[in-house]
MARGUKOL-437524 format. One record per residue: x, y, z of N, C-alpha, C in turn; residue in three letters. Coordinates in steps of 0.05 Angstrom, whole numbers, padded with zeros to 5 digits, always signed. Layout:
XYZXYZXYZALA...
//
This chain:
-00129+00172-01361-00102+00181-01357-00091+00167-01333MET-00066+00158-01335-00055+00142-01315-00041+00161-01291ARG-00042+00152-01267-00031+00165-01245+00000+00171-01248PRO+00008+00192-01236+00036+00196-01237+00052+00178-01223SER+00075+00174-01230+00090+00151-01219+00113+00163-01199GLN+00119+00148-01176+00137+00157-01161+00165+00159-01173PRO+00180+00177-01160+00210+00182-01173+00210+00201-01194GLY+00235+00212-01200+00238+00234-01220+00233+00261-01209GLY+00246+00278-01222+00242+00307-01211+00215+00320-01220ASN+00210+00343-01211+00184+00358-01214+00180+00361-01243LEU+00199+00366-01259+00194+00371-01289+00187+00346-01303GLU+00198+00323-01296+00192+00294-01308+00163+00289-01299GLU+00157+00296-01275+00128+00286-01267+00106+00305-01281ARG+00115+00328-01291+00098+00345-01303+00096+00341-01334HIS+00113+00323-01344+00116+00317-01374+00088+00308-01387SER+00070+00298-01369+00047+00289-01382+00026+00310-01382MET+00030+00334-01375+00010+00356-01373-00007+00354-01349GLY-00032+00361-01351-00052+00363-01330-00061+00332-01328THR-00062+00326-01299-00073+00299-01297-00081+00296-01268HIS-00100+00276-01262-00110+00271-01236-00103+00243-01229ILE-00094+00237-01207-00085+00210-01198-00080+00208-01168GLY-00067+00187-01160-00057+00185-01133-00032+00200-01128HIS-00026+00213-01105-00003+00226-01096+00021+00210-01101PRO+00041+00219-01118+00066+00204-01121+00080+00203-01093PRO+00090+00181-01085+00100+00178-01059+00125+00198-01051GLN+00142+00205-01073+00164+00221-01066+00158+00249-01057ASP+00132+00260-01067+00129+00286-01060+00119+00288-01031MET+00116+00269-01017+00106+00269-00989+00129+00260-00971TRP+00152+00257-00978+00174+00249-00962+00179+00266-00937GLY+00177+00292-00941+00181+00311-00920+00157+00317-00901ALA+00134+00308-00910+00110+00316-00899+00099+00298-00874MET+00097+00309-00849+00091+00292-00828+00062+00279-00834PRO+00062+00253-00827+00039+00238-00833+00035+00226-00860GLY+00052+00230-00878+00051+00220-00903+00029+00233-00921GLY+00021+00218-00945+00002+00229-00963-00027+00228-00952PRO-00042+00242-00968-00072+00239-00961-00086+00214-00965PHE-00072+00194-00976-00083+00168-00983-00092+00169-01013GLY-00118+00166-01017-00126+00166-01045-00138+00190-01056SER-00129+00213-01043-00139+00239-01053-00127+00246-01080GLN-00142+00262-01094-00133+00270-01121-00109+00288-01120ASP-00095+00286-01143-00071+00307-01147-00077+00319-01173VAL-00075+00345-01174-00079+00360-01197-00052+00371-01202VAL-00040+00367-01230-00014+00377-01239-00018+00392-01265SER-00004+00414-01270-00002+00423-01297+00023+00443-01297SER+00025+00455-01319+00046+00476-01323+00035+00501-01331ASP+00009+00506-01322-00004+00528-01329-00011+00546-01306ASN+00000+00573-01306-00003+00590-01280-00030+00599-01276VAL-00048+00601-01299-00074+00609-01296-00089+00589-01283GLU-00084+00563-01288-00098+00542-01275-00093+00539-01244GLN-00068+00544-01239-00058+00545-01214-00073+00566-01197TYR-00075+00589-01209-00088+00612-01197-00118+00606-01191THR-00130+00595-01211-00157+00586-01207-00162+00566-01185ARG-00143+00548-01183-00146+00525-01162-00142+00537-01136LEU-00121+00554-01134-00115+00564-01107-00137+00583-01099VAL-00148+00598-01116-00168+00619-01110-00195+00603-01101SER-00200+00582-01114-00225+00568-01106-00221+00549-01085SER-00199+00538-01079-00195+00519-01057-00183+00532-01032GLN-00169+00552-01033-00155+00563-01009-00163+00590-01006ILE-00155+00611-01020-00160+00638-01018-00156+00654-01045ALA-00174+00671-01048-00171+00686-01075-00145+00701-01072ARG-00127+00700-01094-00101+00711-01093-00093+00717-01122VAL-00075+00736-01126-00059+00742-01150-00033+00729-01151GLU-00026+00719-01173+00001+00702-01172+00020+00714-01194ILE+00044+00717-01185+00066+00725-01204+00087+00706-01206GLY+00099+00701-01226+00121+00683-01231+00143+00696-01245THR+00167+00683-01242+00192+00694-01255+00198+00679-01281SER+00185+00658-01286+00188+00641-01310+00170+00650-01333SER+00180+00655-01356+00164+00663-01379+00152+00638-01393ARG+00163+00613-01386+00154+00590-01398+00133+00578-01381ASN+00141+00549-01374+00121+00534-01357+00125+00540-01328ARG+00102+00538-01316+00099+00542-01286+00088+00515-01276PHE+00110+00499-01264+00099+00472-01257+00091+00470-01228GLN+00069+00458-01225+00057+00453-01198+00043+00430-01195HIS+00038+00421-01169+00019+00397-01162+00004+00406-01137GLN-00020+00400-01137-00039+00407-01115-00054+00381-01108ILE-00054+00376-01082-00071+00353-01072-00087+00365-01050ALA-00113+00356-01047-00130+00364-01028-00147+00344-01013ARG-00157+00350-00990-00175+00333-00976-00189+00350-00953THR-00212+00339-00943-00224+00353-00921-00229+00334-00902SER-00230+00345-00877-00236+00331-00851-00253+00348-00834VAL-00277+00342-00833-00295+00358-00817-00296+00387-00829GLY-00292+00408-00812-00291+00436-00820-00262+00442-00832PRO-00244+00426-00830-00218+00432-00840-00211+00424-00869LEU-00200+00442-00883-00193+00436-00911-00162+00435-00912ASN-00151+00413-00923-00122+00410-00926-00113+00411-00956PHE-00095+00428-00962-00085+00430-00989-00054+00430-00987ILE-00045+00410-01003-00016+00406-01005-00006+00419-01032TYR+00012+00434-01034+00023+00449-01057+00054+00447-01059ILE+00059+00437-01085+00087+00437-01095+00088+00454-01118ARG+00107+00474-01121+00108+00489-01144+00136+00503-01148SER+00139+00513-01171+00161+00531-01178+00162+00555-01163ASP+00181+00570-01164+00183+00596-01149+00161+00615-01158PRO+00148+00628-01139+00126+00647-01146+00123+00668-01123LEU+00106+00687-01131+00097+00707-01112+00065+00708-01110GLU+00057+00707-01086+00025+00705-01080+00019+00730-01067ILE-00001+00743-01076-00009+00771-01069-00040+00767-01063HIS-00048+00772-01036-00076+00772-01028-00083+00801-01024ARG-00094+00815-01043-00097+00841-01043-00125+00847-01027THR-00130+00875-01023-00155+00883-01011-00179+00875-01030ALA-00174+00875-01055-00197+00871-01071-00203+00839-01072ARG-00180+00825-01068-00186+00795-01066-00202+00788-01041CYS-00195+00804-01021-00207+00797-00996-00237+00806-00995ILE-00246+00827-01009-00273+00839-01010-00289+00816-01025GLU-00276+00804-01044-00293+00782-01060-00291+00752-01051ARG-00280+00750-01027-00277+00721-01018-00284+00718-00992ASP-00283+00694-00981-00292+00685-00954-00267+00696-00935ASN-00275+00711-00914-00257+00720-00894-00256+00707-00866GLN-00276+00688-00865-00281+00675-00839-00262+00651-00833ASN-00239+00650-00844-00219+00629-00839-00191+00639-00834GLU-00175+00624-00819-00146+00628-00819-00136+00605-00835TYR-00110+00610-00843-00093+00589-00854-00069+00579-00840LEU-00069+00557-00831-00045+00546-00815-00028+00534-00835VAL-00006+00541-00840+00012+00529-00859+00038+00513-00848GLY+00046+00495-00860+00069+00477-00856+00088+00484-00878ILE+00107+00498-00876+00126+00503-00897+00148+00481-00899ASN+00147+00463-00915+00162+00437-00919+00187+00443-00932LEU+00186+00454-00956+00210+00456-00973+00211+00486-00983VAL+00237+00497-00981+00242+00525-00991+00234+00547-00970GLY+00251+00567-00967+00244+00588-00951+00223+00609-00964ASN+00208+00623-00947+00190+00644-00960+00193+00670-00945ALA+00183+00691-00955+00183+00716-00940+00153+00726-00944VAL+00140+00729-00920+00111+00736-00918+00110+00767-00910VAL+00100+00784-00923+00096+00809-00917+00066+00818-00909SER+00062+00829-00886+00033+00839-00881+00038+00870-00877HIS+00018+00885-00875+00022+00914-00869+00038+00920-00846PRO+00062+00932-00852+00078+00940-00830+00095+00916-00817HIS+00093+00895-00829+00109+00869-00818+00116+00853-00840GLN+00142+00842-00835+00157+00825-00856+00166+00802-00840ARG+00161+00776-00848+00168+00752-00834+00180+00733-00851THR+00204+00722-00845+00217+00701-00858+00208+00675-00849VAL+00199+00658-00866+00189+00630-00860+00209+00611-00869VAL+00224+00600-00851+00242+00578-00858+00229+00553-00867ASP+00242+00536-00881+00235+00508-00888+00231+00493-00861ALA+00212+00477-00862+00206+00461-00837+00197+00480-00813GLU+00177+00498-00818+00166+00516-00798+00137+00517-00803SER+00122+00523-00781+00093+00530-00783+00091+00560-00788LEU+00069+00566-00801+00063+00596-00806+00032+00601-00805PHE+00026+00626-00801-00004+00631-00799-00013+00656-00817LEU-00034+00653-00832-00043+00674-00848-00071+00678-00839LEU-00078+00703-00842-00106+00714-00834-00121+00724-00863ASP-00142+00708-00868-00155+00714-00895-00167+00741-00897LYS-00172+00755-00872-00183+00781-00874-00159+00803-00875ALA-00136+00797-00874-00112+00816-00876-00097+00812-00903ILE-00087+00835-00917-00076+00832-00943-00048+00820-00936PRO-00036+00804-00953-00008+00796-00951+00005+00789-00975TYR+00031+00787-00977+00044+00780-01001+00065+00756-00991ARG+00065+00737-01005+00086+00713-00998+00102+00709-01023SER+00128+00712-01017+00147+00706-01039+00165+00681-01035THR+00164+00665-01053+00182+00639-01055+00201+00639-01074HIS+00225+00644-01070+00247+00647-01092+00258+00619-01101HIS+00249+00597-01087+00257+00571-01096+00234+00551-01097ASP+00237+00528-01108+00216+00511-01108+00205+00504-01082THR+00178+00507-01081+00167+00506-01051+00148+00482-01049THR+00145+00471-01025+00127+00452-01019+00115+00461-00989ALA+00087+00461-00990+00078+00469-00963+00050+00458-00962ARG+00040+00453-00937+00012+00443-00933-00003+00467-00919LEU-00028+00472-00930-00042+00495-00918-00070+00481-00909LEU-00077+00491-00883-00100+00481-00870-00119+00505-00866VAL-00143+00506-00878-00161+00528-00872-00177+00520-00848SER-00176+00538-00826-00189+00534-00802-00210+00556-00797VAL-00236+00548-00792-00255+00569-00785-00246+00587-00762PRO-00251+00613-00765-00242+00632-00745-00247+00623-00714ARG-00271+00616-00712-00280+00608-00683-00264+00587-00672ARG-00254+00566-00688-00239+00546-00678-00212+00553-00671LEU-00199+00569-00685-00172+00578-00676-00174+00599-00657LEU-00191+00617-00657-00195+00639-00638-00201+00629-00608GLU-00213+00605-00608-00220+00593-00583-00193+00582-00570SER-00170+00580-00587-00144+00572-00574-00121+00591-00577ARG-00124+00610-00593-00104+00631-00592-00117+00659-00588LEU-00109+00673-00566-00122+00700-00562-00112+00718-00584PRO-00131+00727-00603-00127+00743-00625-00105+00732-00642ASP-00110+00712-00661-00090+00702-00677-00073+00718-00693PRO-00084+00745-00699-00068+00762-00716-00046+00771-00704SER-00041+00768-00678-00016+00778-00664+00006+00753-00663HIS-00002+00733-00680+00017+00711-00683+00027+00709-00712PHE+00021+00727-00727+00029+00724-00755+00058+00722-00764LEU+00073+00733-00741+00103+00735-00746+00116+00712-00731SER+00101+00695-00719+00110+00671-00704+00112+00646-00723VAL+00135+00634-00724+00140+00613-00741+00154+00588-00726THR+00138+00575-00711+00150+00551-00696+00163+00531-00716PRO+00185+00521-00706+00200+00500-00721+00183+00473-00720SER+00183+00457-00738+00171+00430-00736+00191+00409-00734ILE+00216+00418-00729+00240+00398-00727+00239+00382-00698ARG+00226+00399-00680+00227+00387-00654+00204+00400-00637ASN+00201+00389-00612+00184+00404-00593+00156+00403-00603GLY+00141+00422-00591+00110+00424-00597+00104+00428-00624ILE+00120+00442-00640+00116+00446-00667+00117+00421-00683GLY+00135+00403-00677+00136+00379-00691+00110+00363-00684ARG+00102+00363-00657+00078+00347-00651+00053+00359-00666LEU+00051+00385-00667+00027+00396-00680+00030+00389-00711ALA+00051+00392-00723+00053+00385-00753+00047+00355-00759ALA+00058+00340-00741+00053+00310-00745+00025+00303-00740HIS+00013+00315-00721-00017+00311-00715-00035+00320-00740GLN-00029+00343-00751-00043+00352-00776-00038+00335-00799LEU-00014+00324-00803-00010+00306-00822-00026+00278-00820GLY-00025+00270-00795-00041+00244-00792-00068+00249-00796LEU-00082+00273-00786-00108+00280-00790-00117+00280-00817LEU-00101+00293-00836-00104+00295-00862-00106+00264-00874ALA-00090+00249-00865-00086+00221-00876-00107+00202-00867GLN-00116+00204-00841-00130+00185-00831-00160+00196-00822GLU-00164+00223-00826-00191+00234-00814-00214+00223-00828GLY-00213+00217-00855-00237+00208-00870-00244+00179-00859LEU-00226+00164-00846-00232+00138-00837-00245+00137-00808LEU-00246+00160-00796-00257+00161-00768-00287+00167-00767LEU-00302+00155-00748-00329+00164-00746-00334+00193-00734ASN-00355+00202-00736-00359+00233-00730-00349+00240-00700ASN-00356+00222-00681-00350+00227-00654-00318+00227-00650HIS-00303+00208-00662-00275+00208-00660-00262+00229-00675THR-00274+00236-00700-00260+00258-00716-00265+00283-00704ARG-00284+00289-00687-00286+00315-00671-00263+00317-00652ILE-00257+00293-00637-00238+00293-00619-00211+00295-00632GLN-00205+00283-00654-00179+00286-00666-00173+00313-00675ALA-00193+00326-00688-00191+00353-00696-00184+00371-00673ILE-00200+00366-00650-00194+00384-00625-00167+00381-00617ASP-00156+00356-00617-00127+00350-00607-00106+00366-00626MET-00113+00364-00653-00094+00374-00670-00094+00405-00667ALA-00117+00416-00664-00118+00448-00662-00109+00455-00636LEU-00111+00439-00614-00100+00448-00588-00069+00448-00592ASP-00057+00430-00603-00028+00431-00608-00018+00451-00626LEU-00034+00460-00648-00029+00483-00663-00025+00508-00647VAL-00047+00510-00630-00048+00535-00613-00025+00535-00592GLY-00018+00514-00582+00006+00513-00563+00031+00516-00576LEU+00035+00509-00603+00060+00514-00616+00062+00543-00624ALA+00040+00558-00630+00040+00588-00637+00046+00603-00609PHE+00031+00592-00588+00037+00606-00562+00063+00604-00552GLN+00077+00580-00557+00104+00575-00551+00124+00591-00563GLY+00119+00605-00588+00136+00623-00600+00131+00651-00593GLY+00113+00657-00575+00107+00685-00565+00123+00687-00539GLU+00136+00710-00535+00153+00713-00511+00148+00740-00494THR+00123+00752-00503+00117+00778-00490+00111+00771-00460ALA+00121+00788-00441+00113+00785-00414+00084+00786-00405PRO+00078+00768-00386+00051+00771-00377+00047+00794-00355ASP+00031+00813-00364+00027+00836-00348+00019+00831-00319PRO+00006+00809-00315-00002+00802-00286+00019+00788-00270GLU+00033+00769-00284+00051+00755-00264+00080+00751-00273GLY+00086+00764-00296+00113+00761-00309+00119+00738-00322GLY+00101+00717-00322+00108+00694-00337+00099+00695-00368ALA+00112+00683-00384+00103+00685-00413+00073+00674-00416PRO+00059+00690-00435+00030+00682-00437+00024+00653-00445PRO+00044+00640-00456+00037+00614-00465+00034+00594-00441GLN+00043+00605-00414+00041+00584-00394+00012+00582-00388SER-00005+00604-00386-00034+00599-00383-00046+00586-00405ALA-00038+00589-00431-00051+00574-00453-00043+00546-00452ALA-00020+00538-00445-00012+00511-00441-00028+00497-00417ILE-00032+00512-00394-00044+00499-00372-00075+00496-00381LEU-00087+00516-00395-00115+00514-00404-00116+00488-00422LEU-00098+00486-00441-00099+00462-00460-00096+00438-00446SER-00080+00435-00425-00076+00410-00408-00101+00405-00394ARG-00114+00425-00383-00140+00423-00367-00160+00410-00390ALA-00163+00420-00413-00183+00411-00431-00175+00383-00437LYS-00152+00376-00441-00142+00349-00450-00148+00329-00428ALA-00143+00337-00403-00150+00318-00380-00181+00316-00380TYR-00197+00336-00384-00226+00334-00382-00237+00316-00406LEU-00224+00318-00429-00233+00302-00452-00227+00275-00447ARG-00206+00268-00432-00203+00238-00425-00220+00229-00400CYS-00236+00245-00390-00250+00238-00364-00279+00248-00364ASN-00288+00258-00388-00315+00267-00388-00339+00247-00382LEU-00328+00223-00384-00351+00203-00379-00355+00198-00347ASP-00339+00212-00333-00343+00213-00302-00361+00234-00295ASP-00384+00227-00284-00404+00247-00278-00396+00263-00252PRO-00376+00252-00238-00367+00268-00216-00345+00286-00219ASN-00334+00288-00245-00311+00307-00252-00322+00333-00245MET-00303+00347-00229-00309+00373-00219-00282+00391-00220ASP-00286+00418-00213-00262+00435-00216-00239+00423-00193PRO-00251+00413-00170-00229+00406-00151-00213+00382-00162ALA-00225+00366-00174-00211+00341-00185-00189+00348-00207THR-00199+00366-00225-00180+00378-00244-00157+00393-00232VAL-00164+00410-00217-00145+00426-00204-00124+00412-00188ALA-00132+00390-00174-00115+00373-00158-00096+00358-00179LYS-00109+00348-00201-00091+00332-00220-00071+00351-00233ALA-00074+00375-00236-00058+00393-00251-00040+00408-00230MET-00045+00404-00201-00029+00418-00184-00031+00448-00184ASN-00056+00456-00189-00062+00486-00188-00086+00490-00170ILE-00092+00515-00163-00115+00520-00145-00139+00520-00162SER-00163+00517-00150-00191+00518-00164-00194+00547-00177LYS-00185+00565-00159-00189+00594-00168-00172+00599-00194ARG-00150+00587-00196-00132+00592-00219-00144+00578-00242TYR-00156+00554-00238-00167+00538-00262-00192+00551-00270LEU-00208+00566-00254-00230+00583-00266-00219+00605-00278HIS-00199+00617-00270-00190+00641-00283-00179+00630-00314LYS-00167+00607-00316-00158+00598-00340-00181+00598-00360LEU-00203+00586-00351-00226+00583-00370-00237+00612-00376PHE-00237+00630-00356-00246+00658-00362-00229+00671-00384SER-00204+00664-00385-00189+00676-00408-00198+00669-00435THR-00211+00646-00437-00224+00638-00464-00254+00645-00465ALA-00261+00664-00449-00289+00676-00449-00309+00652-00444ASP-00303+00634-00425-00324+00613-00418-00319+00607-00388THR-00334+00588-00379-00331+00579-00353-00325+00548-00353THR-00316+00538-00330-00311+00507-00329-00336+00493-00335PHE-00356+00499-00319-00382+00485-00325-00393+00488-00353GLY-00392+00511-00363-00402+00516-00390-00389+00499-00413THR-00361+00499-00408-00345+00482-00428-00349+00455-00427TRP-00350+00444-00403-00355+00416-00395-00384+00407-00410VAL-00403+00423-00404-00429+00418-00415-00429+00418-00446ARG-00418+00437-00459-00417+00440-00486-00402+00414-00500GLU-00380+00406-00486-00363+00386-00495-00378+00359-00496GLU-00394+00354-00473-00410+00330-00470-00433+00330-00488ARG-00446+00352-00492-00468+00354-00510-00459+00349-00541LEU-00434+00360-00548-00427+00357-00574-00419+00328-00580THR-00409+00315-00560-00402+00286-00564-00426+00266-00565ARG-00446+00277-00548-00473+00260-00549-00486+00263-00574ALA-00485+00291-00585-00498+00293-00613-00484+00277-00633ASN-00459+00278-00631-00443+00263-00651-00449+00233-00653ALA-00454+00221-00628-00461+00193-00627-00490+00188-00636MET-00510+00209-00631-00538+00205-00638-00540+00203-00667LEU-00524+00220-00680-00530+00223-00711-00511+00202-00726VAL-00495+00187-00711-00477+00170-00725-00490+00141-00728ASP-00494+00129-00751-00510+00103-00753-00494+00082-00739PRO-00469+00084-00732-00453+00063-00721-00464+00060-00694ARG-00476+00079-00681-00486+00076-00653-00514+00073-00650PHE-00529+00066-00673-00557+00064-00670-00567+00042-00650ASP-00550+00022-00646-00554+00001-00628-00555+00008-00601HIS-00542+00033-00593-00539+00042-00566-00562+00060-00559ILE-00574+00057-00536-00596+00071-00527-00590+00102-00522SER-00607+00121-00523-00601+00148-00518-00593+00151-00488ILE-00605+00137-00471-00596+00136-00440-00568+00128-00438THR-00559+00107-00453-00533+00095-00451-00512+00118-00462GLU-00521+00130-00484-00504+00152-00497-00500+00174-00478ILE-00521+00181-00464-00519+00203-00444-00500+00194-00422ALA-00503+00170-00413-00487+00163-00389-00456+00162-00398LEU-00452+00152-00422-00425+00149-00433-00412+00177-00434ARG-00425+00199-00434-00416+00227-00434-00416+00242-00410GLN-00423+00224-00388-00421+00238-00361-00448+00249-00351GLY-00469+00246-00362-00493+00255-00354-00508+00233-00338PHE-00513+00238-00311-00526+00218-00296-00553+00224-00288ASN-00564+00245-00301-00591+00254-00296-00603+00255-00323ASP-00619+00235-00333-00626+00236-00361-00649+00257-00369ILE-00668+00263-00350-00686+00287-00357-00668+00313-00360PRO-00648+00315-00340-00630+00339-00344-00615+00340-00370HIS-00605+00316-00378-00592+00315-00404-00611+00323-00428PHE-00636+00314-00427-00657+00319-00447-00660+00350-00449SER-00663+00362-00425-00668+00391-00423-00645+00407-00437ARG-00622+00398-00425-00595+00412-00436-00595+00408-00466GLN-00599+00385-00475-00595+00378-00505-00616+00395-00521PHE-00642+00400-00512-00661+00414-00526-00652+00443-00525ARG-00642+00453-00503-00634+00479-00501-00610+00488-00521ALA-00595+00467-00523-00570+00471-00541-00577+00468-00571ARG-00594+00450-00580-00596+00446-00606-00626+00452-00618TYR-00643+00457-00598-00672+00464-00606-00690+00441-00611GLY-00681+00417-00606-00698+00395-00609-00690+00371-00590TYR-00706+00353-00582-00696+00332-00562-00679+00312-00576PRO-00665+00299-00561-00645+00277-00570-00659+00258-00588PRO-00681+00250-00582-00693+00225-00598-00699+00237-00628ARG-00704+00263-00630-00708+00275-00655-00683+00278-00671MET-00662+00280-00659-00634+00281-00674-00630+00255-00685ALA-00634+00235-00670-00629+00208-00679-00650+00201-00703ARG-00675+00207-00699-00695+00201-00717-00688+00213-00744THR-00681+00243-00745-00676+00257-00765-00653+00245-00780GLU-00632+00238-00767-00607+00228-00779-00613+00201-00793ALA-00630+00182-00783-00638+00159-00797-00653+00165-00821ILE-00672+00185-00820-00689+00194-00843-00670+00202-00867ARG-00649+00217-00858-00633+00226-00880-00616+00209-00893MET-00612+00184-00883-00596+00163-00893-00611+00143-00911THR-00637+00149-00909-00656+00130-00925-00662+00139-00951GLN
//
């Protein structure tokens, strides 16, 4: 079956029925970062197939449509590490995630959405939110919701493991009514980074991919924090101020983790804040400065050890590159974190590829 061709309206592109091929270029015009590259596109005029695809790839839902005839849709998908990206373009519809759907489905993810075309109304218990075109939005798969799209809609959904988003947003369920614009500011940066990650993520090695995912999710967290304006009970500043500073601290550290002398005083000076306040920022994320730095370095070291691209680099050199200047200490920390020594991580990775 031949790939769909660029150009034409949605109805014309569906005239061939169900097909799989490369994403037509025109459907990605409004999407930051462009298409997923060579990922498959599934198209049909069957609402039952749409329901099955969405329920298996995103979240179990019930679908209602106003059309008694064909329901036209296109779905493209890709995965980058723990993140799943789903692009959907469809006719008007109503999506209902009921309590029954939740009971029968994975609840350990949030959905970060980029609403590209068409306005939507999302209703949670005791809460109704209008999601304009060119806006970010957030859904919790553990909470029932109803999403109504009165016009043709195009949106990108990213499923994010709860732990990854909760480490950046304090109780994300409080941000379900926040819809940052992607036309400018931090929302635009976040949407663009997600689009680029979807497009380029598969081309990255494990180490770089982890960093790119972290950067994208940091921007997502900042975008939603920036839409929250409740007063800070301790200082009167909006809560996003602390979140932004913490993200800045993490970004600074990620750029300098190879420096074994990196310490709280250096970071605090670079950010023009006190060491005490720096430690307080990390405590708001239920961690400490030292714990976060150690985990980040170990994660990077492990990613390099299991990546065949770095087989020519010694374990000692990998440890040094991640800021460990005491190799026995690195080995002890690695074993405590992963349950086995660094050499075994590399040996097992090589065995799995043979």
